[in-house]
PDB file as gemmi writes it, atoms N, CA and C in Angstrom:
CRYST1    1.000    1.000    1.000  90.00  90.00  90.00 P 1                      
ATOM      1  N   MET A   1    -111.427 -15.016 156.777  1.00  0.00           N  
ATOM      2  CA  MET A   1    -112.547 -15.306 155.649  1.00  0.00           C  
ATOM      3  C   MET A   1    -113.088 -16.211 155.463  1.00  0.00           C  
ATOM      4  N   ILE A   2    -114.300 -16.122 155.095  1.00  0.00           N  
ATOM      5  CA  ILE A   2    -115.313 -17.226 155.235  1.00  0.00           C  
ATOM      6  C   ILE A   2    -115.603 -17.206 153.312  1.00  0.00           C  
ATOM      7  N   GLU A   3    -115.748 -18.626 153.553  1.00  0.00           N  
ATOM      8  CA  GLU A   3    -116.536 -19.051 151.996  1.00  0.00           C  
ATOM      9  C   GLU A   3    -117.173 -19.995 151.968  1.00  0.00           C  
ATOM     10  N   MET A   4    -118.491 -19.502 151.293  1.00  0.00           N  
ATOM     11  CA  MET A   4    -119.552 -20.616 151.236  1.00  0.00           C  
ATOM     12  C   MET A   4    -120.310 -20.353 149.983  1.00  0.00           C  
ATOM     13  N   THR A   5    -120.849 -21.344 149.743  1.00  0.00           N  
ATOM     14  CA  THR A   5    -121.830 -21.843 148.211  1.00  0.00           C  
ATOM     15  C   THR A   5    -122.951 -20.824 148.172  1.00  0.00           C  
ATOM     16  N   VAL A   6    -123.534 -20.407 147.293  1.00  0.00           N  
ATOM     17  CA  VAL A   6    -124.588 -19.426 146.746  1.00  0.00           C  
ATOM     18  C   VAL A   6    -126.022 -19.939 147.656  1.00  0.00           C  
ATOM     19  N   GLY A   7    -126.007 -21.814 147.480  1.00  0.00           N  
ATOM     20  CA  GLY A   7    -127.111 -21.859 148.500  1.00  0.00           C  
ATOM     21  C   GLY A   7    -126.896 -21.727 150.154  1.00  0.00           C  
ATOM     22  N   ASP A   8    -125.736 -22.420 150.509  1.00  0.00           N  
ATOM     23  CA  ASP A   8    -125.419 -21.609 152.298  1.00  0.00           C  
ATOM     24  C   ASP A   8    -125.733 -20.083 152.394  1.00  0.00           C  
ATOM     25  N   PHE A   9    -125.483 -19.441 151.371  1.00  0.00           N  
ATOM     26  CA  PHE A   9    -125.695 -17.775 151.888  1.00  0.00           C  
ATOM     27  C   PHE A   9    -126.741 -17.386 151.434  1.00  0.00           C  
ATOM     28  N   LYS A  10    -127.644 -17.998 150.571  1.00  0.00           N  
ATOM     29  CA  LYS A  10    -129.377 -17.761 150.878  1.00  0.00           C  
ATOM     30  C   LYS A  10    -129.756 -18.107 152.037  1.00  0.00           C  
ATOM     31  N   ALA A  11    -129.676 -19.227 152.598  1.00  0.00           N  
ATOM     32  CA  ALA A  11    -129.783 -19.941 153.961  1.00  0.00           C  
ATOM     33  C   ALA A  11    -130.083 -19.154 154.819  1.00  0.00           C  
ATOM     34  N   ASN A  12    -128.473 -18.393 154.920  1.00  0.00           N  
ATOM     35  CA  ASN A  12    -128.207 -18.210 156.244  1.00  0.00           C  
ATOM     36  C   ASN A  12    -127.154 -16.684 156.024  1.00  0.00           C  
ATOM     37  N   PHE A  13    -128.573 -15.852 155.010  1.00  0.00           N  
ATOM     38  CA  PHE A  13    -128.446 -14.425 155.019  1.00  0.00           C  
ATOM     39  C   PHE A  13    -128.041 -13.248 156.112  1.00  0.00           C  
ATOM     40  N   SER A  14    -129.112 -13.989 156.891  1.00  0.00           N  
ATOM     41  CA  SER A  14    -129.076 -12.859 157.849  1.00  0.00           C  
ATOM     42  C   SER A  14    -128.177 -12.870 158.869  1.00  0.00           C  
ATOM     43  N   SER A  15    -127.510 -14.264 159.128  1.00  0.00           N  
ATOM     44  CA  SER A  15    -126.511 -14.412 160.017  1.00  0.00           C  
ATOM     45  C   SER A  15    -124.912 -14.212 159.184  1.00  0.00           C  
ATOM     46  N   VAL A  16    -125.135 -14.328 157.845  1.00  0.00           N  
ATOM     47  CA  VAL A  16    -123.603 -13.667 157.060  1.00  0.00           C  
ATOM     48  C   VAL A  16    -123.781 -12.397 157.331  1.00  0.00           C  
ATOM     49  N   LEU A  17    -124.880 -11.409 156.877  1.00  0.00           N  
ATOM     50  CA  LEU A  17    -125.007 -10.443 157.688  1.00  0.00           C  
ATOM     51  C   LEU A  17    -124.389  -9.452 158.710  1.00  0.00           C  
ATOM     52  N   ASP A  18    -124.656 -10.913 159.582  1.00  0.00           N  
ATOM     53  CA  ASP A  18    -123.991 -10.259 161.132  1.00  0.00           C  
ATOM     54  C   ASP A  18    -122.620 -10.119 161.355  1.00  0.00           C  
ATOM     55  N   LYS A  19    -122.274 -11.200 160.151  1.00  0.00           N  
ATOM     56  CA  LYS A  19    -120.464 -11.552 160.664  1.00  0.00           C  
ATOM     57  C   LYS A  19    -119.768 -10.590 159.593  1.00  0.00           C  
ATOM     58  N   VAL A  20    -120.782  -9.829 158.359  1.00  0.00           N  
ATOM     59  CA  VAL A  20    -119.600  -8.852 157.944  1.00  0.00           C  
ATOM     60  C   VAL A  20    -119.528  -7.613 158.476  1.00  0.00           C  
ATOM     61  N   MET A  21    -120.864  -7.668 159.200  1.00  0.00           N  
ATOM     62  CA  MET A  21    -121.028  -6.021 160.671  1.00  0.00           C  
ATOM     63  C   MET A  21    -120.189  -6.058 161.639  1.00  0.00           C  
ATOM     64  N   GLN A  22    -119.510  -7.677 161.549  1.00  0.00           N  
ATOM     65  CA  GLN A  22    -118.568  -7.984 162.782  1.00  0.00           C  
ATOM     66  C   GLN A  22    -116.637  -7.622 162.154  1.00  0.00           C  
ATOM     67  N   GLY A  23    -116.920  -7.077 160.901  1.00  0.00           N  
ATOM     68  CA  GLY A  23    -115.578  -7.155 160.350  1.00  0.00           C  
ATOM     69  C   GLY A  23    -114.775  -8.666 159.909  1.00  0.00           C  
ATOM     70  N   GLU A  24    -116.216  -9.559 159.245  1.00  0.00           N  
ATOM     71  CA  GLU A  24    -115.559 -10.109 158.685  1.00  0.00           C  
ATOM     72  C   GLU A  24    -115.850 -10.360 157.017  1.00  0.00           C  
ATOM     73  N   GLU A  25    -115.052 -11.062 156.236  1.00  0.00           N  
ATOM     74  CA  GLU A  25    -115.272 -11.069 154.816  1.00  0.00           C  
ATOM     75  C   GLU A  25    -115.642 -12.100 154.474  1.00  0.00           C  
ATOM     76  N   VAL A  26    -116.722 -11.658 153.534  1.00  0.00           N  
ATOM     77  CA  VAL A  26    -117.376 -13.351 152.924  1.00  0.00           C  
ATOM     78  C   VAL A  26    -117.303 -13.417 151.103  1.00  0.00           C  
ATOM     79  N   HIS A  27    -116.546 -14.876 150.840  1.00  0.00           N  
ATOM     80  CA  HIS A  27    -116.516 -14.819 149.524  1.00  0.00           C  
ATOM     81  C   HIS A  27    -117.615 -16.081 149.417  1.00  0.00           C  
ATOM     82  N   ILE A  28    -118.566 -15.450 148.090  1.00  0.00           N  
ATOM     83  CA  ILE A  28    -119.694 -16.617 147.872  1.00  0.00           C  
ATOM     84  C   ILE A  28    -119.022 -17.419 146.552  1.00  0.00           C  
ATOM     85  N   LEU A  29    -118.965 -18.587 146.666  1.00  0.00           N  
ATOM     86  CA  LEU A  29    -118.811 -19.485 145.790  1.00  0.00           C  
ATOM     87  C   LEU A  29    -119.845 -20.120 144.792  1.00  0.00           C  
ATOM     88  N   TYR A  30    -119.936 -20.151 143.205  1.00  0.00           N  
ATOM     89  CA  TYR A  30    -120.874 -20.765 142.559  1.00  0.00           C  
ATOM     90  C   TYR A  30    -120.491 -21.863 141.857  1.00  0.00           C  
ATOM     91  N   GLY A  31    -121.457 -22.563 141.419  1.00  0.00           N  
ATOM     92  CA  GLY A  31    -121.603 -23.726 140.742  1.00  0.00           C  
ATOM     93  C   GLY A  31    -120.676 -25.106 141.194  1.00  0.00           C  
ATOM     94  N   ARG A  32    -120.455 -25.918 140.163  1.00  0.00           N  
ATOM     95  CA  ARG A  32    -119.890 -27.687 141.103  1.00  0.00           C  
ATOM     96  C   ARG A  32    -118.383 -27.208 140.920  1.00  0.00           C  
ATOM     97  N   ALA A  33    -117.714 -26.215 140.734  1.00  0.00           N  
ATOM     98  CA  ALA A  33    -116.345 -25.819 140.936  1.00  0.00           C  
ATOM     99  C   ALA A  33    -115.771 -24.898 141.457  1.00  0.00           C  
ATOM    100  N   LYS A  34    -117.463 -24.546 142.541  1.00  0.00           N  
ATOM    101  CA  LYS A  34    -117.085 -23.462 143.318  1.00  0.00           C  
ATOM    102  C   LYS A  34    -115.991 -22.331 143.094  1.00  0.00           C  
ATOM    103  N   LYS A  35    -116.711 -21.735 142.164  1.00  0.00           N  
ATOM    104  CA  LYS A  35    -115.597 -20.507 141.642  1.00  0.00           C  
ATOM    105  C   LYS A  35    -116.173 -19.371 142.470  1.00  0.00           C  
ATOM    106  N   PRO A  36    -115.892 -18.267 142.992  1.00  0.00           N  
ATOM    107  CA  PRO A  36    -115.639 -17.108 143.600  1.00  0.00           C  
ATOM    108  C   PRO A  36    -116.093 -16.308 142.940  1.00  0.00           C  
ATOM    109  N   VAL A  37    -117.316 -15.598 142.791  1.00  0.00           N  
ATOM    110  CA  VAL A  37    -117.864 -14.675 142.154  1.00  0.00           C  
ATOM    111  C   VAL A  37    -118.280 -13.354 142.744  1.00  0.00           C  
ATOM    112  N   ALA A  38    -118.299 -13.562 144.502  1.00  0.00           N  
ATOM    113  CA  ALA A  38    -118.686 -12.311 144.455  1.00  0.00           C  
ATOM    114  C   ALA A  38    -117.785 -11.865 146.215  1.00  0.00           C  
ATOM    115  N   GLN A  39    -117.673 -10.970 146.859  1.00  0.00           N  
ATOM    116  CA  GLN A  39    -116.963 -10.158 148.014  1.00  0.00           C  
ATOM    117  C   GLN A  39    -117.554  -9.854 148.680  1.00  0.00           C  
ATOM    118  N   LEU A  40    -117.912 -10.016 150.252  1.00  0.00           N  
ATOM    119  CA  LEU A  40    -118.853  -9.370 150.672  1.00  0.00           C  
ATOM    120  C   LEU A  40    -117.927  -8.650 151.788  1.00  0.00           C  
ATOM    121  N   THR A  41    -117.900  -7.156 152.222  1.00  0.00           N  
ATOM    122  CA  THR A  41    -117.083  -6.601 153.036  1.00  0.00           C  
ATOM    123  C   THR A  41    -117.467  -5.295 153.657  1.00  0.00           C  
ATOM    124  N   GLN A  42    -117.079  -4.934 155.258  1.00  0.00           N  
ATOM    125  CA  GLN A  42    -117.896  -3.541 154.895  1.00  0.00           C  
ATOM    126  C   GLN A  42    -117.643  -2.540 154.291  1.00  0.00           C  
ATOM    127  N   ILE A  43    -118.402  -1.965 154.285  1.00  0.00           N  
ATOM    128  CA  ILE A  43    -118.488  -0.352 153.262  1.00  0.00           C  
ATOM    129  C   ILE A  43    -117.171   0.213 153.971  1.00  0.00           C  
ATOM    130  N   ASN A  44    -117.046   0.747 155.422  1.00  0.00           N  
ATOM    131  CA  ASN A  44    -116.138   1.295 155.814  1.00  0.00           C  
ATOM    132  C   ASN A  44    -114.686   1.002 155.423  1.00  0.00           C  
ATOM    133  N   THR A  45    -114.498  -0.375 155.011  1.00  0.00           N  
ATOM    134  CA  THR A  45    -113.660  -1.105 154.984  1.00  0.00           C  
ATOM    135  C   THR A  45    -112.883  -1.220 153.795  1.00  0.00           C  
ATOM    136  N   MET A  46    -113.595  -0.391 152.410  1.00  0.00           N  
ATOM    137  CA  MET A  46    -113.028  -0.231 151.529  1.00  0.00           C  
ATOM    138  C   MET A  46    -112.217   1.097 151.387  1.00  0.00           C  
ATOM    139  N   PRO A  47    -111.446   0.846 150.134  1.00  0.00           N  
ATOM    140  CA  PRO A  47    -110.068   1.847 149.977  1.00  0.00           C  
ATOM    141  C   PRO A  47    -110.990   3.278 149.609  1.00  0.00           C  
ATOM    142  N   LYS A  48    -110.620   4.487 149.908  1.00  0.00           N  
ATOM    143  CA  LYS A  48    -111.254   5.911 149.061  1.00  0.00           C  
ATOM    144  C   LYS A  48    -110.729   6.022 148.321  1.00  0.00           C  
ATOM    145  N   ARG A  49    -111.640   6.339 146.886  1.00  0.00           N  
ATOM    146  CA  ARG A  49    -111.242   6.404 145.433  1.00  0.00           C  
ATOM    147  C   ARG A  49    -111.067   7.948 145.411  1.00  0.00           C  
ATOM    148  N   LYS A  50    -109.888   7.650 144.249  1.00  0.00           N  
ATOM    149  CA  LYS A  50    -109.012   9.161 144.613  1.00  0.00           C  
ATOM    150  C   LYS A  50    -110.018  10.076 143.255  1.00  0.00           C  
ATOM    151  N   LYS A  51    -110.110  11.464 143.204  1.00  0.00           N  
ATOM    152  CA  LYS A  51    -110.945  11.977 142.235  1.00  0.00           C  
ATOM    153  C   LYS A  51    -110.122  11.922 141.042  1.00  0.00           C  
ATOM    154  N   ARG A  52    -110.982  11.493 140.006  1.00  0.00           N  
ATOM    155  CA  ARG A  52    -110.632  11.470 138.418  1.00  0.00           C  
ATOM    156  C   ARG A  52    -110.816  13.050 138.162  1.00  0.00           C  
ATOM    157  N   PRO A  53    -109.542  13.322 137.240  1.00  0.00           N  
ATOM    158  CA  PRO A  53    -109.776  14.596 136.483  1.00  0.00           C  
ATOM    159  C   PRO A  53    -111.130  14.328 135.372  1.00  0.00           C  
ATOM    160  N   LEU A  54    -111.577  15.646 135.156  1.00  0.00           N  
ATOM    161  CA  LEU A  54    -112.689  15.618 134.008  1.00  0.00           C  
ATOM    162  C   LEU A  54    -112.204  16.061 132.835  1.00  0.00           C  
ATOM    163  N   GLY A  55    -112.178  14.714 131.760  1.00  0.00           N  
ATOM    164  CA  GLY A  55    -111.901  15.092 130.554  1.00  0.00           C  
ATOM    165  C   GLY A  55    -110.370  15.096 130.515  1.00  0.00           C  
ATOM    166  N   SER A  56    -109.583  15.037 129.150  1.00  0.00           N  
ATOM    167  CA  SER A  56    -108.252  15.248 129.029  1.00  0.00           C  
ATOM    168  C   SER A  56    -107.578  16.765 128.787  1.00  0.00           C  
ATOM    169  N   TYR A  57    -108.279  17.188 128.841  1.00  0.00           N  
ATOM    170  CA  TYR A  57    -107.976  19.092 128.570  1.00  0.00           C  
ATOM    171  C   TYR A  57    -108.270  19.682 130.116  1.00  0.00           C  
ATOM    172  N   ASN A  58    -108.280  18.630 130.917  1.00  0.00           N  
ATOM    173  CA  ASN A  58    -108.367  19.308 132.278  1.00  0.00           C  
ATOM    174  C   ASN A  58    -107.563  20.553 132.910  1.00  0.00           C  
ATOM    175  N   HIS A  59    -105.806  19.906 132.041  1.00  0.00           N  
ATOM    176  CA  HIS A  59    -104.895  20.273 132.750  1.00  0.00           C  
ATOM    177  C   HIS A  59    -104.940  21.985 132.088  1.00  0.00           C  
ATOM    178  N   LEU A  60    -105.097  21.810 130.885  1.00  0.00           N  
ATOM    179  CA  LEU A  60    -105.303  23.154 130.283  1.00  0.00           C  
ATOM    180  C   LEU A  60    -106.196  24.237 131.049  1.00  0.00           C  
ATOM    181  N   GLY A  61    -106.789  24.335 131.919  1.00  0.00           N  
ATOM    182  CA  GLY A  61    -107.406  25.315 132.831  1.00  0.00           C  
ATOM    183  C   GLY A  61    -109.186  25.001 132.550  1.00  0.00           C  
ATOM    184  N   PRO A  62    -110.036  26.125 133.304  1.00  0.00           N  
ATOM    185  CA  PRO A  62    -111.118  26.394 133.035  1.00  0.00           C  
ATOM    186  C   PRO A  62    -111.766  26.715 131.421  1.00  0.00           C  
ATOM    187  N   LEU A  63    -112.735  25.904 131.377  1.00  0.00           N  
ATOM    188  CA  LEU A  63    -112.997  25.839 129.711  1.00  0.00           C  
ATOM    189  C   LEU A  63    -113.852  27.579 129.325  1.00  0.00           C  
ATOM    190  N   TRP A  64    -114.476  27.915 130.515  1.00  0.00           N  
ATOM    191  CA  TRP A  64    -114.982  29.341 130.267  1.00  0.00           C  
ATOM    192  C   TRP A  64    -113.940  30.209 131.376  1.00  0.00           C  
ATOM    193  N   GLU A  65    -113.277  31.272 131.127  1.00  0.00           N  
ATOM    194  CA  GLU A  65    -112.820  32.183 132.275  1.00  0.00           C  
ATOM    195  C   GLU A  65    -113.641  33.653 132.115  1.00  0.00           C  
ATOM    196  N   ASP A  66    -114.576  33.548 131.296  1.00  0.00           N  
ATOM    197  CA  ASP A  66    -114.939  34.643 131.467  1.00  0.00           C  
ATOM    198  C   ASP A  66    -116.271  34.702 132.377  1.00  0.00           C  
ATOM    199  N   GLU A  67    -116.514  35.371 133.857  1.00  0.00           N  
ATOM    200  CA  GLU A  67    -117.327  34.796 135.097  1.00  0.00           C  
ATOM    201  C   GLU A  67    -118.352  35.305 134.451  1.00  0.00           C  
ATOM    202  N   SER A  68    -118.842  36.329 133.600  1.00  0.00           N  
ATOM    203  CA  SER A  68    -120.142  36.830 133.330  1.00  0.00           C  
ATOM    204  C   SER A  68    -120.739  35.636 131.818  1.00  0.00           C  
ATOM    205  N   PHE A  69    -119.770  34.562 131.789  1.00  0.00           N  
ATOM    206  CA  PHE A  69    -120.668  33.631 130.846  1.00  0.00           C  
ATOM    207  C   PHE A  69    -122.096  33.328 131.133  1.00  0.00           C  
ATOM    208  N   GLU A  70    -123.046  32.776 130.667  1.00  0.00           N  
ATOM    209  CA  GLU A  70    -124.361  32.384 130.774  1.00  0.00           C  
ATOM    210  C   GLU A  70    -124.779  31.777 129.528  1.00  0.00           C  
ATOM    211  N   ILE A  71    -125.528  30.485 130.046  1.00  0.00           N  
ATOM    212  CA  ILE A  71    -125.930  29.968 128.939  1.00  0.00           C  
ATOM    213  C   ILE A  71    -127.275  30.327 129.280  1.00  0.00           C  
ATOM    214  N   THR A  72    -127.865  30.740 127.608  1.00  0.00           N  
ATOM    215  CA  THR A  72    -129.235  31.109 127.560  1.00  0.00           C  
ATOM    216  C   THR A  72    -129.902  30.322 126.611  1.00  0.00           C  
ATOM    217  N   PRO A  73    -131.046  30.398 126.641  1.00  0.00           N  
ATOM    218  CA  PRO A  73    -131.682  29.673 125.855  1.00  0.00           C  
ATOM    219  C   PRO A  73    -131.433  30.289 124.457  1.00  0.00           C  
ATOM    220  N   GLU A  74    -131.047  31.419 124.043  1.00  0.00           N  
ATOM    221  CA  GLU A  74    -130.822  31.855 123.070  1.00  0.00           C  
ATOM    222  C   GLU A  74    -129.695  30.892 122.049  1.00  0.00           C  
ATOM    223  N   TRP A  75    -128.442  30.982 123.480  1.00  0.00           N  
ATOM    224  CA  TRP A  75    -127.205  30.960 122.932  1.00  0.00           C  
ATOM    225  C   TRP A  75    -127.246  29.785 122.697  1.00  0.00           C  
ATOM    226  N   LEU A  76    -127.471  28.635 123.222  1.00  0.00           N  
ATOM    227  CA  LEU A  76    -127.864  27.119 123.220  1.00  0.00           C  
ATOM    228  C   LEU A  76    -128.619  26.856 122.093  1.00  0.00           C  
ATOM    229  N   PHE A  77    -129.777  26.959 121.707  1.00  0.00           N  
ATOM    230  CA  PHE A  77    -130.437  27.307 120.603  1.00  0.00           C  
ATOM    231  C   PHE A  77    -130.118  27.688 118.920  1.00  0.00           C  
ATOM    232  N   ASP A  78    -129.203  28.650 118.921  1.00  0.00           N  
ATOM    233  CA  ASP A  78    -128.944  29.696 118.121  1.00  0.00           C  
ATOM    234  C   ASP A  78    -128.905  28.909 116.757  1.00  0.00           C  
ATOM    235  N   ASP A  79    -127.962  28.101 116.837  1.00  0.00           N  
ATOM    236  CA  ASP A  79    -127.533  27.355 115.764  1.00  0.00           C  
ATOM    237  C   ASP A  79    -128.632  25.920 114.947  1.00  0.00           C  
ATOM    238  N   MET A  80    -129.571  26.025 115.980  1.00  0.00           N  
ATOM    239  CA  MET A  80    -130.574  24.407 115.664  1.00  0.00           C  
ATOM    240  C   MET A  80    -131.650  25.080 114.521  1.00  0.00           C  
ATOM    241  N   ASP A  81    -131.663  26.108 113.563  1.00  0.00           N  
ATOM    242  CA  ASP A  81    -132.034  26.085 112.818  1.00  0.00           C  
ATOM    243  C   ASP A  81    -131.451  26.039 111.556  1.00  0.00           C  
ATOM    244  N   ASP A  82    -130.491  25.814 111.396  1.00  0.00           N  
ATOM    245  CA  ASP A  82    -129.086  25.243 110.455  1.00  0.00           C  
ATOM    246  C   ASP A  82    -129.118  23.728 110.621  1.00  0.00           C  
ATOM    247  N   LEU A  83    -129.640  22.994 111.856  1.00  0.00           N  
ATOM    248  CA  LEU A  83    -129.933  21.808 111.419  1.00  0.00           C  
ATOM    249  C   LEU A  83    -131.163  21.226 111.053  1.00  0.00           C  
ATOM    250  N   MET A  84    -132.024  22.155 110.927  1.00  0.00           N  
ATOM    251  CA  MET A  84    -133.103  21.313 110.376  1.00  0.00           C  
ATOM    252  C   MET A  84    -133.779  21.752 109.072  1.00  0.00           C  
TER     253      MET A  84                                                      
END                                                                             
């Protein structure tokens, strides 16, 4: 793991990217306290995300069970007259 300040990172941007492509991990430090604010790693080394369920009622099954259901403009805007 390499640690460098923002100024060093800006001055050596291309060489830092080369090191990241070789598999190095780079931490960017900010300010006088040299607080870590960013981490650069290769994309393919990042863990895969799990698929998240859509909505809290996803476990109850599909919303529309009728395969012939189709959203039409008439269906979509049927109640719009009540709103105006």
